[in-house]
Structure formats: structure tokens, C-alpha cells
N, C-alpha and C positions, 0 to 999 in steps of 0.2 A: 810677219806672216802674210799680210795683205800685199806687201811689196813683192814677195816671192810669187804670189799668184799672178800679179801683173806682168812680171818678167816672163813667166811661163806662157801666158796668153799671147804676148808680143812675139815670143819665139815661134809659136805655132802659126800665127797669122802671117808672118813674113819669112817663113822658112824657105820659100822658093827663090826670093830675089834679094836676100840679105847679102851685103858685101862681106868680104873676108875680114876687114878691120872690125866691122860691127859684130861679127861672130866671135872674134877674139875678145872683144870687150865684154860681151855677154858671158863668155866662158870664164873670164877673170872674176866677174861678179858672182857667178855660180860657185866658183872655187872658194871665194871669200866667205860667201854665205854658208857653204858646207863646213868650212873651218870653224866659223862662229858657232854653228850648231854642235859641232864635235866638242868644243870647249864647254858649252853649256850642258852637254849631256853628261859631263863628269859629275854634276850635282843635279840630278833630275828633280829634286825637291825644290831647289831654287828656281829652276826653269818653270815648274808648275806654278809657283807663287808669282813669278814674273808675268806669267800669262794673265793672272788676275790684275796685276798692277798696270799692265799695258793695254788690256782689253777695255773696251768702252762699256760692256755689260757682262759682269761675271756670270758664269754658268753654274747654277745650283747643282745640276747633275754631275758636273765635273768635280765640284767641291765635295760631293758625297763619295767620290772615288779616291780621295786623298788618303790612302792607307799606307803609313810609313812601315817599311820593312824592319828598320832598326831604331834609328833615332831621328828626332826632329831638330834641324838646325835652329838655334835661337834667333839668328839673324833673319831667317826667313819669316818667323813668327812676328818679329818686331816690325819688319817691313809691311807685312799684311795688316797688323794692328793699326799702323799709321795710316794706311789707305782706308780705314773705316771712316775717316773724316771726310771722305769724298761724298758729296751729297747725292750723286747719281747711283750709289749702291743702295738697293732697297733695304728696309729695316729687317725684313724676313731673312735676307741673305746675311746681314750682320749678325742676327741672332744665331743662325746656323753656323756661322764661322766661330763665334764665341763658344758655342757648344762643342765644336770640334777642338778648340784649344783646351777646353776643360777635359775632354776625353783623352787627349794625348799629352796632358800636362806633365805627367811623370816621365814621358819619353823625351822631353826637351832637354838638350844636353847641358844647358846652363840657364840661370835665371837672372844674372846680374843686369843684363841690358833691359830685360822686362821690368825689373824693379826700378831701373833708371827712368822709365817712362810711366812710373806709378801715377803721377799727377795727370798725365794725358789720359790714361785709362779711367781714372776717377771722374774725369769730366763727362764721361758717357753715362754716369749714374742717374742723371736727370731724365734720360730717355726711359719712359715707363716700360716699354717692351724689353729693353735691354737690361733694366735695373737688376732683376734677380740673378742674371748670369754674370753681370759685371761685379756684383757683390760677392759672388762665389769666387771669381778670379782674384779680386782684391783680397779676399780672405786667405787665399793661398800665397799671395805675394807679400802680405803686410809684415813689416818689421816695426820695431819701436820708433825708428826715425821717420816712419811714414805717418805717424799719428800726430795730427795738428788740430788746433782748436777750430779752425775754419772748416775742416773736413767733418769734425764732430757736429758742428752746427748745421752743415748741409744735410747730414744723415738725419738729424732730429727734425729738420724742416721737411724732409721727405716723409718721415714717419708721421708727422702731423697731417700730411696730405694724403698718404696712402694707408695710414693706420699702422698698427703694430705688426707689420709683416715679419715673418720669421727670418727671412734673409737679411733684413735690416737689423733685426735684433742680434743675430749671430755676429754680424760685422761690428756692431756697437759693443757687444760683449768682449770681442777680441781687443778692440780699442781700449776698453776699460781695464783689461788685464795688463796691457802695456802702460797705460797712463790713467790710473784711476782718478787722478785729480782733475782730468779734463772731462770725464764722463760721469756726471752726477746722477744720471738716470738709473733707477732701480731695475736691475736685470733679473728676471725670474730664474730660479735654479733649474727649472724644467722648461725647456723651449722645444717645442715640437720641431721635427726635422726642417731646417730652413733651406737646405740645398738638396733638392730632389735628385734622385738617382735616375736621370733621364735615360730612356732606352734609345740611345742615339743610333743612327744607321751605321756607325763605324765599329761598334764594339765587337760584334761577332766576327766581322771580317778581320779586324785588327788582331784578335786572338788567333784566328786561323793562319794569317800571314806570318805572324811571329813564330808560331809553332812550326810551320813549314820551313822557315829559314833557320830553325834550330836556336832561336833566341829565347831567353827566359822571359816569360810573360810577367809584366808588372802586376803586383798583387792587387793594386787598386783597380786596375782594369778588369782583371779576372773576377774580383769580388763584385764589382759593379755589374758585370755581365751576368753573374749567377744569381744575384739578389734582385728580384723584380721590385718595381716601385710599388705596385699594389698586388698583394698576394691574394689569391682566391681563398686560401685558408685563413681563418681568424686566429690561428695559433701564434703566440708571441714570437717574434723574430729577434734574436739577440744579435742585431747587426753590428753593435759596437764592440762585441766581445771577442771577435776574431782579430788577434794581433796581426797587423800587416807584416809580411815577410820583409826583411831588410834586403831588398833586391833592386837591381838596376837593369834596364834593358839596353844599356850601352854595350858595345862590342866586348866580348868576353876577354879579349887580350888587353890587359891594362897598358901594355907598352906599345899599342898600335899608334900609327901616326896621328889618327884623329884624336885619340885621348891625350897624347903628348902635347898637342897644340892647345888644349884647353887649359885654362888657369886653375880650375877647381878639380879636385880628385873626388869622385863619388866614394862614399863610405863603404859601399859594398865591395870595392876593389881592394880594400885593405885586408890582409890575411894574418898580420902579426902585430904585436905591440910595438916592435921596433919600426915597422913600416909606418905605423900610425904616428910615432914621434917624428919621423922624418918628414912627413907631409902634414904636420899638425896644423899649419896655418893655411893650408890649401884644401882642406876637407870641406865638402859640401854635404850638409845634412839632407836626409830624404824629405820629400814633401809630406809624408805621413809620419809624424813623430812617434806614433804608437809602435812603429817597427823597432824603435830603440830598445824596448823592453825585452825583446827576444834575442838580443845579441850582446854577449859579454864585452866584446871589443867596442861596440857602440856605447855601452854604459861606461867603459873606461874613458873613452873620449869625452863623454858628457861630464864625467867627474873631474877630468883634467882641465878642460878649457873653462868650465864654469860660465858658459855663454848664457847671458840673461835671457836673450830672445828664445833660445832653444829650450831652456827650462820653463819659460812662460808658455810656450807652445805645447810642450809635453804636459804640463800641469793642466792647461786648458782642455786638451783632448781627454786626459784621464778623468778630470772632474766631470765633464759632460757624460762620459761613458758610465761612471759610477752612479751619478744621480739618475741617469735615464734608465739604467737596467736594475739597480739594486735598492734605491731608496724606498720604494713601495712594493718591493718584490715579496711574494708570499710563497713561492716554491722555487726549488733549486733546479739546475740543469747542468749537463756536462759542460756546456760552453761557459756558464758562470763559474763553475768550479775550476776549470782550466785557466780562465782569465785571472781569477784571484791568486791561483798558485803561481802563475807567471809574474804577477805583480809582487807577490811575496819574495820570489826568487830574485827579482831585480832589487828589491829593498835590502835583502840580505847581502847581495853582492856589493851594494853601495854602503851598507851598514848604516843606513838612515832612510827615513820615509820621504814621501812627497807631500808638499803642502796641500795639494788638492785632495789627497787621500785622507789627511787629517781633518780637513773641513767636512768631508763627506761623513766621516765617523762621528763627529760631534752631532750631526743631524740624525744619523742612522741609529745611534744608541737609544734615542727617544722612541723609536718605533720598532725596535728589534725585540723578538721574542726569546732570544737567548739560545735557540736551537738551530736556526737556519744558518748554514755555513759557519758553524761555531768555531772550528779550528782556524779557518782562514780569517774570520773577523777578529778573533783574539790575537792572531799573529800580527795583523795590521795594527791593532790597538797597542801592542807592545812597542811599536816603532814610533809612537807619538813623541815629539820632542818635549822639552820642559815647558810647562804651562805656568804662567804667573799665579801666585797663590790667591790673588783676588778673583781669578776666573776658573780655577781648577775645580772648585765645588760645583759650579753651575754646569760646566762642560762635561765633567767626568763623574764626580762623586754621586750626584743626584740620580742620573740614570742607572749607574752601576749598582747603587744601593737597592733600587727597586728590582733589578734583575737578580741580584744575589739572594734576596730573601724570598723570591717567588720561583726559583729554579731548583733543579735537582742538585744532589751532592756532587755529582760529576762536573756540573757547571761551576760550582764553588771551587772545586780543585783547579779547573782550567783557568778561572779568573785569578786565583792566587798565583799560578804559574805565570800568567800574563803580566800581572803587576810586578812580580819579581824581575822578569825580563825587562820591563819598562824601567824599573829602578836601576838595574845593572847598566842599561844604556845611558841613563842620565848621568850616573856616576862616572862612567867611562868617558862620556863627552866632556865632563868637567876636568878629568885628569888629563885629557888630550888637548883640549882647546883653551884651558885656563891660561891667562897671560902671566907673565913673570911677576907682576905686582899683585896678582890675585885679586884684582878689582872687578874685572869684567870677563865674561866668557861668552863665546858665540854659541848660539843654540844648535846650529848645524851649519855645514859648509855651504849650503845652498841659499842661505839667507844672511842678511846683514843685521839681524835683530840681536841686540845684546841685552844681557840681564846682569845686574850686579850680583856679587857674591852673596850678599845678605838676602837678596831676592831669591837666588837659587837655593840657599839653605832653607828659606821659608817654604818653598815649593816641595823640597824633599821631605821636610818635617811634616807638612800637611799630608803627603802621600803615606808616610810611615804611620802616622796616627790614624789615618783612614783605614789602612789595612789592619791595624790593631783592633779597631772597633769591629770591623767585619769578622776578623778571626775569632774574637771573643764570643760574639753572638752566634757565629757559625758553628763553633764547637758545642755550644749549648743546644742549638737546634738539632745537630746531627749526633748527639750523644758522645762527644769526644771521639769521633770517628778517626781511626788510625791513619787512613789515607789522607784525609783532610789535614790532620795534624802534621803529616809529613811535608805537605806543600807549604804549610805555614812556617815550619821550621826552616825550609829552604829560603824563605823570604828573610827570616831573621839571621840566617848565616851571612846574608849579604849586608844587612843593617849593622851587625856587630863589628864589621871591619871597615866602616866608612872612612875612618881617619887613617889607619895604617896602610890599607890597600889602595884607597882612592884619593887620599890627601884632602879630604873634606873635613874641616874642623867642626864636626857634629857627631854627637853620640845620643841615640834615643833608645831607651830600654823597652822591652816588651811589656804589655799590660799584664796585670795579674790573671786575667782570663786566658792568657796564653801560657804564662810561666807555670802555674800550678797544675793545669791539665797535663803539661809535658812532663813535669816532675813526678806526678802520680800515675803516669800511664802504665798500662799493663804490658807493653812491649819494651824490651830493653833498648832497642834502637833509638826510640824517642828520648829516653833518659840519657843515653850516651850523647846524642846530638845536642840536647840541652846543656850537658856538661861542657861540650866543646864550645858552644855559644858563650857560656859564662866565662870560660877561659879566654876567649878572644876579646870579650868585653873588658876583662881585667887588663889585658895587654894594651888595648886601645886607650883606656882611661889612664893607666900608668904613664904611657908615652905622652898623652896630652898634658897631664899634670907636670911631667918633667919639662916639656917644651915651654909650658906656661911660666915656669920659674926661670928658664934660661933666657927668654926673649925679653925685650924691653916692654914696659907696661903698655905703651901706645900701640905696639905691634902685636901684642899677645892676644890670643883668643881665650875665652873663658867657657868652661863647661859648668853648667849650673849646679849649684849645691844639691838641688833636688835629684839630679841624675846620680850623683855620688851616693846620696842617702838611699835611693831606690836600689842601686846595685848592691850596696852593703847589706841592705835588708834581705834581698834575695839570696845573697851569698851565705849569710849567717843561717838562714832557714834551711838552705840546701845542705850545709855542713851538719847542722843539728839533725836533719832528717836522715841522711845517708850514713853519717859517721858517729855522731855523739848520742844518738838515741834520745833526743830531746824534741821530738816533733811537736808536742803539744805544750811547748813552753809558753809562759804567760805573755811574753813580749812578741809573739809571732801572730801572723794572720790566722793561724789554725787553732787559736785558743778555744778550748771547749771546757765547760764546767766539769769539775772532778766527779761529781755524782753521776753525770750522764755517761762519762767514760766507764765508771764502775758498772753501771747498769748494762753496758754492752756485753759484759761477760767475755771480753777479749783478753786473754792472758798477756801480760806485759805489753799493754797497748802502746807504750812509749817506744817500743822497738819494731813496730809493724812495718816501718818503711826504711829500715837500714839496709845495708848491702846484702844482708842474709835473708831478711823476711820480706823485703820489697816484692810485690807481685811480679815485677819484671825479672827478678833475679833468684826467686825461690828455686826454680828448676836447676839453675847453675849451682846453688848451695847444696842441694840434695845430691847432684852428680859429683860434686867435689867431695862430699862426705863419704860417699860410697868408694871413691878412689883412694881417699886418705885412710879410711878405716874399713877395709873390705870385709873384715870378719864380724863386724857388729850387725846384729839383726835389727835393733832399734835405731832409728835415725834421729839423732839429737843435733840439730844444726847449731844449737847454742855452743856446742863444743868447739866450733870453728873460731869463737871469740878468744880462745887462748892465744898467747903471744905468737908462737911460731906458726900454728895453722892459719892465723889471721893474715900474716904476711904471705903465706903460700896461697891463700885464697885470693888475695888481691892480685898476685901475679897470674893466677889462673884466670881471673876475669880479664885482665889486660891482654892475655894471650888469645882470648876469644875474639879479638878485633875491636875491643872497646877503647879505641885510642882517645876518644873524647874524655872518658872517665879517667884515663891514665894522666892526661894533661891537667885535668882539673884537680885531681888528688895531689899531683906533684907541685902544682903552683899555688894551691889555695889551702892545703891542709898540712900542718906540722904533725907528722905521723906519730912521733914518740910522745909528745905532750898530749895530743888529742886522744890517742889510744888510752893513755893513763886516765884521762878525765872520763873517758867512756866506761872503763872498767870500774872506776870509783863510783860513777853515777849508777851503774847497774847494781853494785853492792848496796848502795843506799836504798835503792828501790826494793 
């Protein structure tokens, strides 16, 4: 540029007496210079950066005018970063340039070359004025391979010098996520914002230029522009709860020449699963990992590649958002509700949870009141993976027990549904991820943590026993509420089929506090469901016993004798109650002294809970009697016990939709022999 000015001055000073050859020479120089400028004009951004690299004193005013219309070439940024090492550039200008890089970070077309000079960028961290901005830039560029012990030591050294600065703590916490063995420093779960949302001079102009050019504005830029660093209002700002859109400010046409030259394919350009498979190894994840939660295609990619760094980044961002906005939250908001719904949708899509969400829940349960965002919290809780039996009591059972006994009946129902879903997912993971030798299973596809089969059985057994204790006491507290009993029976419909449906060699019977309230319930649906559960228990135990006899002793699994005795005890009592009219037999749990039964003045008290007199089936018996003997004015339901009416009555009950009772009677009762015993017993009494 200075050379051009000199040529122009010489032209003007000697215009009158220049020779023809001299004029020709000057003309050639001007043509060459014009051609060079024409070539450089093809990439105006490179020309602008070259101005800074070739000038002796960069102009801050010009730097503030660098507003990219579409994308920022990575090569230009790398060249400019390298020139930071020139001592003649003032610190204030260096700070302004790093701010500019942070502002347009999502607009940079690739990051591989920037990550290649990670060590060079890290060297500027010792400059006190640059340190906050360099930490922010390093935070965006860091991958696992960038974490080394000497860098951790340098950050700790700076921390001892500058104090526990948030920007240092954030970078150290990210290092600890990637390499926890290198960072032994205790990182607090709640770190105030370490990277401030600077109101830079480019943001408003950048948004305006991109909109005027028809470009899609980067979500991080627009969000940063709309959320001020210091708000006049003291109302809590849920700045972490807005999921960034999975967007790119690259040219909209993915097949353009500029895009085809790049090695990486932005995830936003993918529109189908087939296209994702085609470019699987060339996909570049967005700078803001939270945007993955809002895109099913992005979640598919995350589930397919199992990239450790991507999962760590996503879990780190998610953990910070959950701890910052919910751990000590006392009121709900639309943003919080939408955020948790999006997180739940992502977990349901992946069919598993995130480790950061699990860690948050273990802490949140200790401060939760049971009502704040209850459906969402219980939904997240149901996605928790298998917890070792040595830790499950401290992490889950203790806080849930306090919540269960201090909350409403509707919370008890919701918790029972949550624990049932949790057990279903545990058993499903076992059936899907169990190895062929049935020794080890993987807890979920995002971790390499394994648990032995015996350890898994112990965890499942602890969960089932815990639910049994809650259910027994809950039914007592709520007066055997029918709705609560329904959710409890849902749980035991899952438990009774652990062997046949899920292949887990484990059978756990319900406690008496669940069995007897269900059998003596006043609604027929509960009795029918209990009959179905007992039928499935019999099939599972029979199959397990058969397999135990067929397999070799060292490979066979054993169901405890206590389980068989408990099942037989329940079965005999249920048959005596519904069929044989021996409810108060001496060998049952319902044994009552004879004199007390006579004092009750209940006629034929031994028949009060058979299929005819049971409170759940009395209405059906009366209706059947009226249909069978329409001319009789007096209703005598005992007449149904005759041979033919009894068979008709059973078919009548089965046709009412009581398939559980039908399966139970067909599999557990010999109708001819037992009916004779019943009639003989009635005659004796």
C-alpha cells in the first residue's frame, strides 16, 4: 500500500518530462498491482487479516469493523492468532481480537487447525489481561488429547497466584471431566458464571448483517445478544435452560464449492439418516453441545459413534445447567418445564439416561419437596441405571423413604409407577446387554462400567424388597386405597415374570402386606390381577425348577426353598378362600379363635370370601342368580353352589373379562375334586 502511494506521487511529480519507456514501465507496474488486488479481492476477509499482518500498527477502529457476512475462514483466524506473538501489538488490541474470535467462534468454518495450535494458544494464559479470554477460547477447543499434566500444573499455579477465579475453575473442571486422574482438585458443583457474556461491539452488527444477507443467525450469537450481562431486574434468569438450536451459519447449499472443499460436514447440513451414515466419519459436532438434545438426527449420530469427547462435553454442559438452575430451585417456570421435557424426550429417544442427570438426581432428592416438577423428576428418576446394592440404599432408598411417608397419596402412586419403570428398564438392559456366558452385563451403552450377574441380582432384589416395604406401609396409611393398590400390582406384574420374560434367574414373592389386601379387596379388578400374578409366579417357578433339574449342578441356579414355601402358602390360602370355603383354617395366616367368629354373628363365616360371597363378586353373583332364576323373588346365592349352576357361574365370571381368574382356576385348581371337597365341607359345617 505504501509502495502504491510512492508510485502515484512519482507519477504526478514527473508527468511532464517522463520518457515513453518510463511510462510503459509504470503502466506495467500498475497493471500488475491491479491484478494482484483483483486476486485478493476474491477473499476480502483474507485481505483484511493480511492488512493486520503486514501493517506496523493494527488499527482498533478497523478491527471493530470486521463483520463477517457468512463464514470466517479458519486459515485467516490461525494467521491472526499467530501474529499475537508480535510484541509490537498492544495488549488491549490482543484482548479485543480474542473477544472478536469468541464472538464469531460458531462462524468459523472448521476448528482442526485451531486445535492444532492449542499449545501455542495456551502459552498466552500467563498474560494476566488475556487470561480470562484465553481460558474461554481453550474451553471451546479442548479435547481429551489436549489435557496434559504440565497444563494442569500451570493452571493450578495461576490459581495460587490469582485466586479461585471462575474462568480458571471452569477450565480445570473440563480438564477433570476428561482426565479425572490428573486433576485432584475438588471442583465445587456450583461455580458462578466463569465466562462472561461480553457486550462486544460486533454482536448487534453481526446479527443485522447476517439477517440482511438471508443467513441463519447462529443461536449462540443471538442468545448472547439478547441476554445482557447485568440485568436491571433482579428476577432470576434461566440462561442455561434455552436449548441452542442445531444451526450453522454456513452457506445454505451443502453442495456449494466452499462446503465441498472442507473436510468436515456440519451436522446441521444432514437431513436424513442415510446421509448421516454416508458422512459418518466427516461430521463435525456443533460448538454448543446442548443443541444435540433438540435434534433426533443428532441424537442418532451421538448414539452411533459413541464418541467419548462428545459425551463428556454434553454431560458437562448438562450437569452445569441442572445444578445451576434446579438444585436449590424453589419455584417452577415455563423455561424449566420445557428444558426438563426436552431432556426427557432425548432420554426416551436414546432409551437411557445421561450420567450427569443421574448425579444431579442423587443430590436433588435430598432437597426435593416431592411436588416441584414432580412428573419430570420422576420421569428422570426412572431412567437411572443399575446401582450397586452397596450404594442403592444411601443414594435412592433413604431420600425416597422420607418423601414417600411425608407426601400425598398421589405422590405415592407416582413413585410406584416410577420404580416400576425403573425395574422394567433394568431388566430390559439385562436381557439386551447380557453376554453369552451370563457373567457380566454393561450398565448402559455410554459407559464401560460392568457389574457381575450376582451383583445385578442383588440390586434388583434390593429394589423389589424396598418397594415391598413401601407398598405394605403405604396401603396401611392410605386405607388400602384402590388406586395405590393398582400401581402396586403393576409393579408385581413385572416382578412375577423376571425369569420367563427377562431371563433373570430370580423370583421374589410379594410381602403379606401386599398379598392379603389385594386378595380381600372390594374391587374385582384387584382380585383378578392378583390371580394373574399368582398364575405367572407358578409358571416361572415351574420353569425354573425344570431347568434346574436339566442343567449340570455347577451351571444351575437355585431358587431358595423359602420362595417355594411362600408361594405354596399363598396358593393354598387363595384356593381355600375363593374355592374351598376354608378361609379361617388353623394352618393359615387368617386363623381366628372359634369363639370370636361365633360372636361376630356372621352366618357361615367360612364362606364369606368365596367366589359367591366375596365383596368383590357379590354383585356378579346376584346378577347371575336373577338371570338363571328370573322367576324367584327371594335371592339365595347359595343355590349357585349346585353342580351345573356352579360351572355356569364360573363361565359367567370368565366372560366378564376376568382372564386372570380364568388362568388361575385352570392352572391351580382341580375343579372336580376340589368342588367335591367344597360340598362335603359345607355339609359338615
